[in-house]
RODO-669658 format. One record per atom (N, C-alpha, C): atom name; x, y, z. Coordinates in steps of 0.05 Angstrom, whole numbers. Atoms other than C-alpha are relative to their C-alpha. Layout:
<votors>
VOTOR   atome       xx       yy       zz
VOTOR      CA        X        Y        Z
...
</votors>
This chain:
<votors>
VOTOR   atome       xx       yy       zz
VOTOR       N       15      -21       -1
VOTOR      CA        2       -2        1
VOTOR       C       15       25        0
VOTOR       N      -16      -25        5
VOTOR      CA       26       69      -19
VOTOR       C      -13       18       24
VOTOR       N        8      -21      -22
VOTOR      CA       24      125       32
VOTOR       C      -21       18      -11
VOTOR       N       21      -17       11
VOTOR      CA      -40      169       23
VOTOR       C       12       30       -1
VOTOR       N       -8      -24        6
VOTOR      CA      -32      236       -2
VOTOR       C      -14       23       16
VOTOR       N       15      -21      -18
VOTOR      CA      -45      300       45
VOTOR       C      -21       19      -18
VOTOR       N       23      -15       10
VOTOR      CA     -106      342       29
VOTOR       C       12       26      -14
VOTOR       N      -12      -25       12
VOTOR      CA      -63      403       14
VOTOR       C       33       -8       -4
VOTOR       N      -29       10        1
VOTOR      CA        8      390      -15
VOTOR       C       18       13       21
VOTOR       N      -20       -9      -21
VOTOR      CA       61      395       36
VOTOR       C       -9       11       27
VOTOR       N       11      -13      -25
VOTOR      CA       16      421       89
VOTOR       C       -9      -18       26
VOTOR       N        9       17      -18
VOTOR      CA       -5      359      126
VOTOR       C       24       -4       20
VOTOR       N      -22        5      -20
VOTOR      CA       35      346      193
VOTOR       C       12      -28       -5
VOTOR       N      -14       25        9
VOTOR      CA       87      291      179
VOTOR       C      -10      -22       25
VOTOR       N        9       22      -15
VOTOR      CA       64      225      209
VOTOR       C       24      -12       18
VOTOR       N      -20       15      -19
VOTOR      CA      100      188      266
VOTOR       C       -6      -30       -5
VOTOR       N        4       30        3
VOTOR      CA      110      111      247
VOTOR       C       15      -15       14
VOTOR       N      -20       23      -12
VOTOR      CA      137       48      272
VOTOR       C        1      -20      -20
VOTOR       N       -2       24       20
VOTOR      CA      165       -8      228
VOTOR       C      -13      -25       11
VOTOR       N        8       25       -8
VOTOR      CA      135      -72      226
VOTOR       C       19      -21      -12
VOTOR       N      -17       21       10
VOTOR      CA      177     -135      219
VOTOR       C       -8      -13      -24
VOTOR       N      -30       -6       -2
VOTOR      CA      216     -149      180
VOTOR       C        6       22      -17
VOTOR       N      -11      -22       17
VOTOR      CA      258      -92      151
VOTOR       C       24      -12      -14
VOTOR       N      -23        9       16
VOTOR      CA      312      -97       99
VOTOR       C       22       24        2
VOTOR       N      -21      -18        3
VOTOR      CA      379      -58      103
VOTOR       C        9        6      -27
VOTOR       N       -1       -8       28
VOTOR      CA      386      -23       38
VOTOR       C       28       18       -4
VOTOR       N      -24      -17        3
VOTOR      CA      451       18       52
VOTOR       C       20      -19      -17
VOTOR       N      -21       14       16
VOTOR      CA      508       -2        6
VOTOR       C       26       19       -5
VOTOR       N      -21      -14        5
VOTOR      CA      573       24      -20
VOTOR       C       -6       28      -11
VOTOR       N        6      -26       10
VOTOR      CA      538       82      -50
VOTOR       C      -16       16       20
VOTOR       N       17      -17      -17
VOTOR      CA      499      104        8
VOTOR       C       19       11       25
VOTOR       N      -13      -16      -24
VOTOR      CA      524      157       58
VOTOR       C      -12       -6       28
VOTOR       N       14        3      -23
VOTOR      CA      471      142      109
VOTOR       C       -9      -31        5
VOTOR       N       14       25       -3
VOTOR      CA      447       74      142
VOTOR       C      -29        5       -6
VOTOR       N       30       -1        7
VOTOR      CA      380       63      112
VOTOR       C      -10      -29       -3
VOTOR       N       15       28        1
VOTOR      CA      324        8      114
VOTOR       C      -23        6      -16
VOTOR       N       24       -3       13
VOTOR      CA      264       -9       78
VOTOR       C      -18      -21       12
VOTOR       N       16       19      -12
VOTOR      CA      201      -41      102
VOTOR       C      -27       12        3
VOTOR       N       28      -11       -4
VOTOR      CA      126      -32      118
VOTOR       C       -2       14       29
VOTOR       N        1      -13      -26
VOTOR      CA      112       18      174
VOTOR       C      -32        7        7
VOTOR       N       27       -7      -11
VOTOR      CA       48       33      214
VOTOR       C        1       29        9
VOTOR       N        3      -27       -7
VOTOR      CA       27      105      220
VOTOR       C      -17       -1       30
VOTOR       N       11       -2      -30
VOTOR      CA       15      111      295
VOTOR       C      -11       26        8
VOTOR       N       13      -26       -5
VOTOR      CA        1      186      296
VOTOR       C        5       17      -29
VOTOR       N       -1      -16       25
VOTOR      CA      -16      231      237
VOTOR       C      -27        3      -13
VOTOR       N       28       -3       13
VOTOR      CA      -74      248      187
VOTOR       C      -10      -28       -7
VOTOR       N       11       28        8
VOTOR      CA      -78      170      170
VOTOR       C       10      -19       19
VOTOR       N       -8       21      -19
VOTOR      CA      -65      136      235
VOTOR       C      -14      -25       -4
VOTOR       N       10       27        8
VOTOR      CA      -72       64      227
VOTOR       C        8      -12      -24
VOTOR       N       -8        8       21
VOTOR      CA      -50       64      158
VOTOR       C       27      -17       -3
VOTOR       N      -25       15        5
VOTOR      CA        6       15      134
VOTOR       C       10        3      -25
VOTOR       N      -15       -4       24
VOTOR      CA       54       33       76
VOTOR       C       29       -9       -1
VOTOR       N      -30       12        4
VOTOR      CA      123       12       49
VOTOR       C       15       27        1
VOTOR       N      -13      -24       -3
VOTOR      CA      173       62       71
VOTOR       C       30       -5       -1
VOTOR       N      -30       -2       -1
VOTOR      CA      249       79       64
VOTOR       C        6       18       26
VOTOR       N      -10      -16      -22
VOTOR      CA      280      105      129
VOTOR       C       27       -2        7
VOTOR       N      -28       -1       -4
VOTOR      CA      348      128      149
VOTOR       C        8       13       22
VOTOR       N      -13      -11      -22
VOTOR      CA      393      148      205
VOTOR       C        9       24       -7
VOTOR       N      -10      -27        5
VOTOR      CA      405      222      212
VOTOR       C        2       15       24
VOTOR       N        3      -18      -23
VOTOR      CA      423      275      263
VOTOR       C      -26       14        1
VOTOR       N       27      -15       -5
VOTOR      CA      362      312      291
VOTOR       C       -4       24      -18
VOTOR       N        3      -24       20
VOTOR      CA      378      377      253
VOTOR       C       -6       -7      -29
VOTOR       N        2        7       32
VOTOR      CA      381      337      186
VOTOR       C      -29      -13       -1
VOTOR       N       32        4        1
VOTOR      CA      310      307      203
VOTOR       C      -18       21       -9
VOTOR       N       14      -26        6
VOTOR      CA      285      377      202
VOTOR       C        4        9      -25
VOTOR       N       -4      -13       31
VOTOR      CA      318      395      137
VOTOR       C      -16      -18      -15
VOTOR       N       14       18       22
VOTOR      CA      290      332      103
VOTOR       C      -32        9        3
VOTOR       N       29      -10        2
VOTOR      CA      218      350      127
VOTOR       C       -9       25       -8
VOTOR       N        4      -24       12
VOTOR      CA      225      421      110
VOTOR       C        2        3      -30
VOTOR       N       -2        3       32
VOTOR      CA      248      405       38
VOTOR       C      -24      -15      -11
VOTOR       N       19       15        9
VOTOR      CA      197      354       29
VOTOR       C      -27       17       -3
VOTOR       N       23      -18        0
VOTOR      CA      142      404       49
VOTOR       C        0       19      -21
VOTOR       N       -4      -19       17
VOTOR      CA      169      460       10
VOTOR       C       -2      -11      -32
VOTOR       N       -3       11       27
VOTOR      CA      185      419      -50
VOTOR       C      -24       -7      -13
VOTOR       N       24        8       10
VOTOR      CA      120      389      -57
VOTOR       C      -21       26       -5
VOTOR       N       16      -25        2
VOTOR      CA       82      458      -46
VOTOR       C        6       12      -25
VOTOR       N      -11      -15       22
VOTOR      CA      125      485     -102
VOTOR       C       -4      -12      -28
VOTOR       N        8       13       29
VOTOR      CA      101      435     -156
VOTOR       C       21      -23       -5
VOTOR       N      -16       21        2
VOTOR      CA      156      384     -148
VOTOR       C       -9      -30       12
VOTOR       N        5       25      -14
VOTOR      CA      150      308     -135
VOTOR       C       19      -12       17
VOTOR       N      -17       10      -22
VOTOR      CA      177      291      -69
VOTOR       C      -16      -21       18
VOTOR       N       12       19      -17
VOTOR      CA      162      227      -29
VOTOR       C      -14       14       24
VOTOR       N       10      -10      -24
VOTOR      CA      114      240       29
VOTOR       C       16      -10       22
VOTOR       N      -22        6      -21
VOTOR      CA      158      246       92
VOTOR       C      -14      -11       23
VOTOR       N       11        7      -31
VOTOR      CA      148      216      162
VOTOR       C       24       -3       17
VOTOR       N      -19        4      -21
VOTOR      CA      185      205      225
VOTOR       C       -3      -27        9
VOTOR       N        3       31       -8
VOTOR      CA      201      131      244
VOTOR       C       13       -3       27
VOTOR       N      -10        8      -26
VOTOR      CA      213      108      314
VOTOR       C        9      -31       -4
VOTOR       N       -8       27        3
VOTOR      CA      253       46      304
VOTOR       C       19      -12       22
VOTOR       N      -15       12      -17
VOTOR      CA      276       -4      354
VOTOR       C       25      -15      -13
VOTOR       N      -23       18       13
VOTOR      CA      347      -33      342
VOTOR       C       -5      -27       -5
VOTOR       N        4       27        5
VOTOR      CA      320     -102      350
VOTOR       C      -17       -4      -28
VOTOR       N       19        3       25
VOTOR      CA      272      -90      287
VOTOR       C       22        5      -24
VOTOR       N      -15       -7       20
VOTOR      CA      335      -70      246
VOTOR       C       20      -28       -7
VOTOR       N      -15       30       10
VOTOR      CA      375     -123      204
VOTOR       C       27       -4       19
VOTOR       N      -18       12      -17
VOTOR      CA      426     -162      246
VOTOR       C       25       13      -12
VOTOR       N      -25       -5        7
VOTOR      CA      496     -140      245
VOTOR       C        7       30       -6
VOTOR       N       -1      -29        6
VOTOR      CA      483      -63      240
VOTOR       C        3       16       28
VOTOR       N       -9      -14      -22
VOTOR      CA      514      -18      289
VOTOR       C      -22       21        7
VOTOR       N       17      -17      -11
VOTOR      CA      467       17      337
VOTOR       C        9       16       21
VOTOR       N      -12      -22      -20
VOTOR      CA      474       78      384
VOTOR       C        3      -14       27
VOTOR       N       -5       14      -25
VOTOR      CA      500       56      451
VOTOR       C      -23       -1       17
VOTOR       N       23        1      -16
VOTOR      CA      435       74      484
VOTOR       C      -18      -25       -3
VOTOR       N       14       24       12
VOTOR      CA      406       17      443
VOTOR       C      -29        3        6
VOTOR       N       28       -4       -2
VOTOR      CA      337       46      453
VOTOR       C      -12        8      -27
VOTOR       N       13      -11       25
VOTOR      CA      286       67      400
VOTOR       C       13       26       -9
VOTOR       N      -13      -22       12
VOTOR      CA      315      116      352
VOTOR       C      -15       17      -22
VOTOR       N       16      -15       20
VOTOR      CA      282      173      313
VOTOR       C       14        2      -27
VOTOR       N      -11        0       29
VOTOR      CA      295      167      238
VOTOR       C      -18       16      -21
VOTOR       N       17      -13       22
VOTOR      CA      271      203      173
VOTOR       C       -6      -22      -19
VOTOR       N       10       19       21
VOTOR      CA      226      162      129
VOTOR       C      -14       13      -21
VOTOR       N       16      -11       20
VOTOR      CA      194      172       65
VOTOR       C      -14      -25      -18
VOTOR       N       13       22       12
VOTOR      CA      143      135       24
VOTOR       C       16      -15      -23
VOTOR       N      -19       12       20
VOTOR      CA      176       84      -22
VOTOR       C       -9        3      -28
VOTOR       N        7       -3       26
VOTOR      CA      176       98      -96
VOTOR       C       14      -20      -15
VOTOR       N       -6       20       20
VOTOR      CA      179       43     -143
VOTOR       C       19       10      -24
VOTOR       N      -18       -6       24
VOTOR      CA      236       48     -195
VOTOR       C       -8      -13      -25
VOTOR       N        3       14       26
VOTOR      CA      225       37     -268
VOTOR       C       20      -21       -4
VOTOR       N      -21       20        7
VOTOR      CA      259      -27     -291
VOTOR       C       21        4      -14
VOTOR       N      -22       -5       13
VOTOR      CA      305        2     -337
VOTOR       C       19       14       15
VOTOR       N      -17      -16      -20
VOTOR      CA      331       52     -289
VOTOR       C        8      -15       25
VOTOR       N       -5       20      -24
VOTOR      CA      330       -1     -236
VOTOR       C       24      -15       -5
VOTOR       N      -23       20       13
VOTOR      CA      374      -48     -278
VOTOR       C       30       18        2
VOTOR       N      -23      -19        1
VOTOR      CA      423       11     -288
VOTOR       C       11        5       28
VOTOR       N       -9       -4      -30
VOTOR      CA      427       30     -214
VOTOR       C       10      -20       14
VOTOR       N      -11       21      -16
VOTOR      CA      440      -38     -192
VOTOR       C       24      -10      -14
VOTOR       N      -21        8       13
VOTOR      CA      495      -49     -240
VOTOR       C       24       20        6
VOTOR       N      -24      -18       -8
VOTOR      CA      566      -17     -240
VOTOR       C        2       20      -25
VOTOR       N       -1      -16       23
VOTOR      CA      548       22     -303
VOTOR       C       -8       29        7
VOTOR       N        3      -24      -12
VOTOR      CA      552       88     -271
VOTOR       C       -4       22      -24
VOTOR       N       -1      -16       22
VOTOR      CA      566      125     -336
VOTOR       C      -27       -1      -17
VOTOR       N       25        2       16
VOTOR      CA      505       97     -372
VOTOR       C      -24       10       21
VOTOR       N       21       -6      -19
VOTOR      CA      461      109     -310
VOTOR       C       -1       31       -1
VOTOR       N       -2      -25       -2
VOTOR      CA      485      181     -309
VOTOR       C      -13       15      -22
VOTOR       N        9      -10       25
VOTOR      CA      472      191     -381
VOTOR       C      -29       -2       -2
VOTOR       N       30        5        2
VOTOR      CA      402      161     -378
VOTOR       C      -15       16       18
VOTOR       N       17      -18      -17
VOTOR      CA      377      196     -320
VOTOR       C       -1       30       -8
VOTOR       N        0      -27        7
VOTOR      CA      400      266     -341
VOTOR       C      -12        6      -28
VOTOR       N       11       -4       27
VOTOR      CA      379      257     -412
VOTOR       C      -32       -2        4
VOTOR       N       27        2       -4
VOTOR      CA      308      235     -391
VOTOR       C      -11       26       18
VOTOR       N        9      -17      -18
VOTOR      CA      301      281     -334
VOTOR       C       -4       30      -12
VOTOR       N       -3      -27       10
VOTOR      CA      323      345     -374
VOTOR       C      -18        0      -26
VOTOR       N       17        3       26
VOTOR      CA      276      319     -434
VOTOR       C      -25       19        3
VOTOR       N       22      -20       -7
VOTOR      CA      219      360     -400
VOTOR       C       12       24       14
VOTOR       N      -15      -24       -8
VOTOR      CA      248      429     -393
VOTOR       C      -17       14       28
VOTOR       N       13      -14      -24
VOTOR      CA      192      456     -345
VOTOR       C        2      -14       25
VOTOR       N       -3       19      -22
VOTOR      CA      198      397     -298
VOTOR       C       27        4       15
VOTOR       N      -24       -4      -11
VOTOR      CA      273      402     -293
VOTOR       C        7       29        7
VOTOR       N       -3      -31      -10
VOTOR      CA      271      480     -288
VOTOR       C      -12        4       29
VOTOR       N       15        0      -28
VOTOR      CA      224      471     -226
VOTOR       C       21      -11       18
VOTOR       N      -17       16      -19
VOTOR      CA      275      421     -198
VOTOR       C       27       21        5
VOTOR       N      -24      -20       -1
VOTOR      CA      336      472     -211
VOTOR       C       -7       22       18
VOTOR       N       12      -20      -17
VOTOR      CA      297      525     -177
VOTOR       C       -3       -6       33
VOTOR       N        3        9      -31
VOTOR      CA      282      485     -116
VOTOR       C       24       -5       10
VOTOR       N      -26        6      -12
VOTOR      CA      351      460     -109
VOTOR       C       15       27        5
VOTOR       N      -11      -26       -7
VOTOR      CA      375      532     -111
VOTOR       C      -11       14       27
VOTOR       N       14      -12      -25
VOTOR      CA      324      552      -59
VOTOR       C       10      -14       26
VOTOR       N      -11       12      -25
VOTOR      CA      348      498      -10
VOTOR       C       28       -7        0
VOTOR       N      -28       -1        1
VOTOR      CA      420      505      -28
VOTOR       C        8      -31        0
VOTOR       N       -8       30        0
VOTOR      CA      426      429      -46
VOTOR       C       17       -4      -24
VOTOR       N      -23        4       20
VOTOR      CA      493      411      -78
VOTOR       C       -2      -32       -8
VOTOR       N       -5       25        2
VOTOR      CA      478      337      -75
VOTOR       C      -21      -16      -15
VOTOR       N       18       12       17
VOTOR      CA      428      324     -131
VOTOR       C       15      -19      -25
VOTOR       N      -14       15       19
VOTOR      CA      468      268     -164
VOTOR       C      -22      -21      -11
VOTOR       N       21       16       18
VOTOR      CA      438      213     -211
VOTOR       C      -12      -17       18
VOTOR       N       16       21      -15
VOTOR      CA      416      168     -152
VOTOR       C      -18       17       20
VOTOR       N       19      -15      -17
VOTOR      CA      379      225     -115
VOTOR       C      -24       11      -23
VOTOR       N       23       -7       17
VOTOR      CA      329      228     -178
VOTOR       C      -11      -32       -2
VOTOR       N        8       27        4
VOTOR      CA      283      167     -182
VOTOR       C      -26        4      -20
VOTOR       N       21        1       17
VOTOR      CA      235      150     -239
VOTOR       C      -17      -24        1
VOTOR       N       17       22       -8
VOTOR      CA      175      109     -227
VOTOR       C      -15      -13      -27
VOTOR       N       11        7       23
VOTOR      CA      156       99     -298
VOTOR       C      -19       26      -13
VOTOR       N       19      -20       11
VOTOR      CA      114      164     -304
VOTOR       C       10       26       12
VOTOR       N       -9      -26      -11
VOTOR      CA      142      216     -256
VOTOR       C       32       -3       12
VOTOR       N      -29       -4       -9
VOTOR      CA      211      238     -233
VOTOR       C       -6        8       27
VOTOR       N        3       -6      -25
VOTOR      CA      214      240     -158
VOTOR       C       28       16        9
VOTOR       N      -24      -10      -13
VOTOR      CA      268      285     -119
VOTOR       C        3      -11       29
VOTOR       N       -7       13      -23
VOTOR      CA      298      248      -62
VOTOR       C       23        7       16
VOTOR       N      -27       -6      -19
VOTOR      CA      350      253       -4
VOTOR       C        9       32       -1
VOTOR       N       -6      -29       -3
VOTOR      CA      354      325       18
VOTOR       C       15        8       26
VOTOR       N      -12       -4      -27
VOTOR      CA      393      315       82
VOTOR       C       25       19        0
VOTOR       N      -21      -18        2
VOTOR      CA      453      355       54
VOTOR       C       -7       31       -8
VOTOR       N       10      -27        7
VOTOR      CA      409      415       37
VOTOR       C        2       19       24
VOTOR       N       -3      -18      -20
VOTOR      CA      412      482       77
VOTOR       C       20       -3       21
VOTOR       N      -23        8      -13
VOTOR      CA      480      463      103
VOTOR       C        9       27       17
VOTOR       N       -8      -26      -14
VOTOR      CA      496      541      124
VOTOR       C      -16        3       21
VOTOR       N       16       -6      -24
VOTOR      CA      439      543      173
VOTOR       C       -8      -26       16
VOTOR       N        7       23      -18
VOTOR      CA      433      472      197
VOTOR       C        5       -2       29
VOTOR       N      -10       -1      -28
VOTOR      CA      472      479      259
VOTOR       C       -7       27       15
VOTOR       N        2      -26      -13
VOTOR      CA      451      550      273
VOTOR       C      -26       -5       20
VOTOR       N       22        2      -21
VOTOR      CA      413      556      340
VOTOR       C      -24       19       -2
VOTOR       N       20      -23        5
VOTOR      CA      375      622      322
VOTOR       C       -5        0      -31
VOTOR       N        3       -3       28
VOTOR      CA      345      612      255
VOTOR       C      -18       24       -9
VOTOR       N       18      -23        8
VOTOR      CA      300      673      260
VOTOR       C       19       24       -8
VOTOR       N      -18      -24        9
VOTOR      CA      360      721      253
VOTOR       C       21      -12      -18
VOTOR       N      -23       17       18
VOTOR      CA      402      670      210
VOTOR       C        2       17      -30
VOTOR       N       -4       -8       26
VOTOR      CA      431      699      145
VOTOR       C      -12      -19      -21
VOTOR       N       13       19       23
VOTOR      CA      386      672       88
VOTOR       C       14        3      -25
VOTOR       N      -16       -6       29
VOTOR      CA      437      698       31
VOTOR       C       23      -18       -1
VOTOR       N      -23       18        4
VOTOR      CA      476      636       18
VOTOR       C       -6      -18      -25
VOTOR       N        5       18       24
VOTOR      CA      485      588      -42
VOTOR       C       18      -22        2
VOTOR       N      -18       23        1
VOTOR      CA      510      517      -50
VOTOR       C       21        4      -22
VOTOR       N      -22       -5       18
VOTOR      CA      575      511      -87
VOTOR       C       -6      -14      -29
VOTOR       N        9       13       25
VOTOR      CA      539      469     -141
VOTOR       C      -30       -2       -4
VOTOR       N       26       11        6
VOTOR      CA      472      460     -172
VOTOR       C       -3      -17      -24
VOTOR       N       -6       18       22
VOTOR      CA      473      397     -211
VOTOR       C      -22        1      -20
VOTOR       N       24       -3       21
VOTOR      CA      402      402     -244
VOTOR       C        6       26      -18
VOTOR       N       -7      -24       15
VOTOR      CA      422      474     -267
VOTOR       C       20       -7      -19
VOTOR       N      -22        3       16
VOTOR      CA      487      451     -294
VOTOR       C       -8      -18      -22
VOTOR       N        8       19       21
VOTOR      CA      457      394     -333
VOTOR       C      -19       11      -19
VOTOR       N       24      -12       19
VOTOR      CA      396      433     -358
VOTOR       C       14       21      -18
VOTOR       N      -12      -20       16
VOTOR      CA      441      489     -382
VOTOR       C       14      -10      -23
VOTOR       N      -14       15       21
VOTOR      CA      483      441     -420
VOTOR       C      -18      -11      -19
VOTOR       N       19       17       20
VOTOR      CA      427      398     -452
VOTOR       C      -25       14      -11
VOTOR       N       24      -16        9
VOTOR      CA      375      452     -460
VOTOR       C        9       30       -4
VOTOR       N      -14      -26        1
VOTOR      CA      421      512     -477
VOTOR       C      -20       23       -7
VOTOR       N       14      -19       15
VOTOR      CA      371      551     -516
VOTOR       C      -31        1       11
VOTOR       N       29       -4      -12
VOTOR      CA      301      534     -477
VOTOR       C        0      -14       26
VOTOR       N        0        7      -27
VOTOR      CA      318      517     -407
VOTOR       C      -21       11       16
VOTOR       N       19      -15      -16
VOTOR      CA      272      570     -379
VOTOR       C        4        1       29
VOTOR       N       -7        1      -26
VOTOR      CA      308      569     -315
VOTOR       C       -7       29       13
VOTOR       N        0      -24      -10
VOTOR      CA      306      646     -306
VOTOR       C      -29        7        8
VOTOR       N       29       -7       -2
VOTOR      CA      230      656     -317
VOTOR       C      -13      -21       20
VOTOR       N       12       18      -18
VOTOR      CA      215      592     -276
VOTOR       C       10        9       29
VOTOR       N       -9      -13      -26
VOTOR      CA      257      619     -216
VOTOR       C      -16       24        9
VOTOR       N       17      -21       -5
VOTOR      CA      217      682     -223
VOTOR       C      -28       -8        8
VOTOR       N       26        9      -12
VOTOR      CA      152      646     -216
VOTOR       C        1      -12       27
VOTOR       N       -1       15      -30
VOTOR      CA      173      603     -159
VOTOR       C        6       20       19
VOTOR       N       -7      -19      -21
VOTOR      CA      204      662     -121
VOTOR       C      -25       17        5
VOTOR       N       26      -15       -7
VOTOR      CA      133      697     -127
VOTOR       C      -19      -17       15
VOTOR       N       19       17      -15
VOTOR      CA      101      640      -89
VOTOR       C        8        4       29
VOTOR       N      -12        0      -26
VOTOR      CA      136      663      -25
VOTOR       C      -25        1       22
VOTOR       N       26       -2      -19
VOTOR      CA       66      677        8
VOTOR       C       -8      -30        5
VOTOR       N        6       27       -6
VOTOR      CA       52      604       -1
VOTOR       C       17      -15       21
VOTOR       N      -21       14      -21
VOTOR      CA      117      580       36
VOTOR       C       -1       15       26
VOTOR       N        3      -15      -25
VOTOR      CA      107      631       88
VOTOR       C      -24       -8       13
VOTOR       N       28       12      -13
VOTOR      CA       35      607       98
VOTOR       C        6      -28       10
VOTOR       N      -10       30       -8
VOTOR      CA       67      536      100
VOTOR       C       15        1       26
VOTOR       N      -14       -3      -27
VOTOR      CA      114      557      155
VOTOR       C      -19        9       23
VOTOR       N       22       -8      -21
VOTOR      CA       57      585      195
VOTOR       C      -15      -22        8
VOTOR       N       13       27       -8
VOTOR      CA       20      519      190
VOTOR       C       15      -15       13
VOTOR       N      -16       20      -11
VOTOR      CA       78      480      206
VOTOR       C        9        9       29
VOTOR       N       -4      -10      -27
VOTOR      CA       88      526      268
VOTOR       C      -22      -10       20
VOTOR       N       23       11      -16
VOTOR      CA       23      495      291
VOTOR       C        1      -29        7
VOTOR       N       -2       29       -5
VOTOR      CA       46      421      286
VOTOR       C       10       -5       27
VOTOR       N       -7        4      -29
VOTOR      CA       51      391      352
VOTOR       C        1      -31        5
VOTOR       N        0       31       -1
VOTOR      CA       65      318      376
VOTOR       C        8        2       36
VOTOR       N       -5        7      -32
VOTOR      CA       69      291      453
VOTOR       C       24       -7        6
VOTOR       N      -26        6       -4
VOTOR      CA      136      266      442
VOTOR       C       19       21       -3
VOTOR       N      -19      -20        1
VOTOR      CA      190      316      460
VOTOR       C       20        0      -22
VOTOR       N      -20        1       21
VOTOR      CA      240      290      409
VOTOR       C      -13        6      -25
VOTOR       N       17       -3       25
VOTOR      CA      186      291      353
VOTOR       C       -4       31       -1
VOTOR       N        8      -26       -3
VOTOR      CA      162      360      375
VOTOR       C       27       20       -4
VOTOR       N      -24      -16        4
VOTOR      CA      234      388      372
VOTOR       C        6        0      -31
VOTOR       N       -5        3       28
VOTOR      CA      243      365      301
VOTOR       C      -20       14      -17
VOTOR       N       22      -14       14
VOTOR      CA      174      392      278
VOTOR       C        5       31        4
VOTOR       N       -5      -31       -5
VOTOR      CA      191      462      309
VOTOR       C       21        7      -16
VOTOR       N      -23       -8       17
VOTOR      CA      255      464      274
VOTOR       C       -6        3      -30
VOTOR       N        8        0       32
VOTOR      CA      225      445      208
VOTOR       C      -14       24       -8
VOTOR       N       18      -23        2
VOTOR      CA      175      502      216
VOTOR       C       19       23       -4
VOTOR       N      -18      -25        0
VOTOR      CA      235      552      229
VOTOR       C       17       -2      -27
VOTOR       N      -16        2       22
VOTOR      CA      273      526      169
VOTOR       C      -18        6      -27
VOTOR       N       16       -9       23
VOTOR      CA      209      536      122
VOTOR       C        0       32        1
VOTOR       N        2      -28        3
VOTOR      CA      211      609      145
VOTOR       C       23       11      -11
VOTOR       N      -26      -10       12
VOTOR      CA      283      614      126
VOTOR       C       -2       -2      -32
VOTOR       N        8        4       29
VOTOR      CA      261      588       55
VOTOR       C      -17       25       -8
VOTOR       N       20      -24        7
VOTOR      CA      206      641       54
VOTOR       C       19       26       -4
VOTOR       N      -19      -24       -1
VOTOR      CA      263      695       69
VOTOR       C       17       -2      -29
VOTOR       N      -20        6       24
VOTOR      CA      305      665       11
VOTOR       C      -17        7      -28
VOTOR       N       13       -2       27
VOTOR      CA      250      669      -42
VOTOR       C        3       25      -19
VOTOR       N       -2      -28       15
VOTOR      CA      255      741      -64
VOTOR       C       30        0      -14
VOTOR       N      -26       -5       12
VOTOR      CA      330      728      -80
VOTOR       C        1      -23      -22
VOTOR       N       -3       22       18
VOTOR      CA      315      665     -121
VOTOR       C        4        4      -28
VOTOR       N       -6       -7       26
VOTOR      CA      312      696     -188
VOTOR       C       28        8       -4
VOTOR       N      -28      -13        2
VOTOR      CA      379      733     -177
VOTOR       C       20      -28        4
VOTOR       N      -17       20       -5
VOTOR      CA      411      669     -150
VOTOR       C        2      -20      -21
VOTOR       N       -1       18       22
VOTOR      CA      391      624     -209
VOTOR       C       11       16      -22
VOTOR       N      -16      -14       21
VOTOR      CA      414      680     -256
VOTOR       C       28        3        4
VOTOR       N      -27       -1       -3
VOTOR      CA      479      684     -225
VOTOR       C       12      -29       -5
VOTOR       N       -6       32        2
VOTOR      CA      483      605     -226
VOTOR       C        7       -1      -31
VOTOR       N       -5        7       27
VOTOR      CA      475      606     -302
VOTOR       C       12       21      -17
VOTOR       N      -16      -21       13
VOTOR      CA      510      672     -318
VOTOR       C      -21       15      -17
VOTOR       N       20      -18       11
VOTOR      CA      445      708     -338
VOTOR       C       -3       21       11
VOTOR       N        1      -22      -14
VOTOR      CA      450      763     -289
VOTOR       C       28        9        8
VOTOR       N      -24       -8      -16
VOTOR      CA      503      805     -255
VOTOR       C        4      -10       26
VOTOR       N       -4       14      -27
VOTOR      CA      532      766     -197
VOTOR       C       -3       23       25
VOTOR       N        1      -16      -26
VOTOR      CA      516      791     -127
VOTOR       C       16      -12       22
VOTOR       N      -20       11      -14
VOTOR      CA      561      784      -70
VOTOR       C      -15      -17       25
VOTOR       N       11       19      -18
VOTOR      CA      522      725      -35
VOTOR       C       19      -19       13
VOTOR       N      -19       19      -16
VOTOR      CA      557      679       15
VOTOR       C       -4      -28      -19
VOTOR       N       -1       25       14
VOTOR      CA      576      616      -25
VOTOR       C       11      -20       19
VOTOR       N       -9       24      -17
VOTOR      CA      583      549       13
VOTOR       C       24      -12      -13
VOTOR       N      -22       15       10
VOTOR      CA      649      512        7
VOTOR       C       -9      -28      -12
VOTOR       N        5       29        5
VOTOR      CA      649      446      -29
VOTOR       C        4      -18       22
VOTOR       N       -1       23      -22
VOTOR      CA      645      383       12
VOTOR       C       31      -11       -3
VOTOR       N      -31       11        7
VOTOR      CA      719      360       23
VOTOR       C        1      -27      -10
</votors>
């Protein structure tokens, strides 16, 4: 069963779930975070009692909030992002041989509804043919300029440098943007997000780079960034809605509160979005925004 869709894109409070046995460890050589897949039970949320297949991964608390904020904003702005949730996983439910925190108690993880991969891309992704996968992913994804331009604007908004070929997933009909835990790095550890500087940029925007190369004359990124930036009121309203999210669990509540604050940061960034994308693709005169350094 797939996760039910919220009534308003991005605005439903993220569910709190528990895994049902068994779960499979899916981390491998190409995964930076330990991750698992399996059915989860929604114990609190808009569809409490629902069971659906989920991928969940271990992240620091700040990164849990980043993933929630990016999923909510990305969906609201017209991108396909799997529905997020928070998963309380007991180490005993995880695959044998996986290192667990010393506390050995339940751990709060980030989850997202599982998206089935198209057979062709699944075959390439499971092989060692990274060059073929890279070419196939970017050729197909950039084949629809409007969709790709929305993705480029979104990655610019959240300062996501990590949109590689495995962080795009095609289900046979739609391309899904996944894995945003490396986004918003300049403010991720900032205690006071209210006064945090919102004028920062990631060192690279891979969608923008690929789209500018493959659709040199019709990528439409600047006009798309202008339209997305004009939706600031929607993201600000979403931040207000998220500020009302609540959960009886203190750990969950802390993540929800942080996600709401990050959405406010995104709303403050939106008037700069057209300029930032223009700087990125050389269409405007660069402004002295803070650029985040590349990952070592």
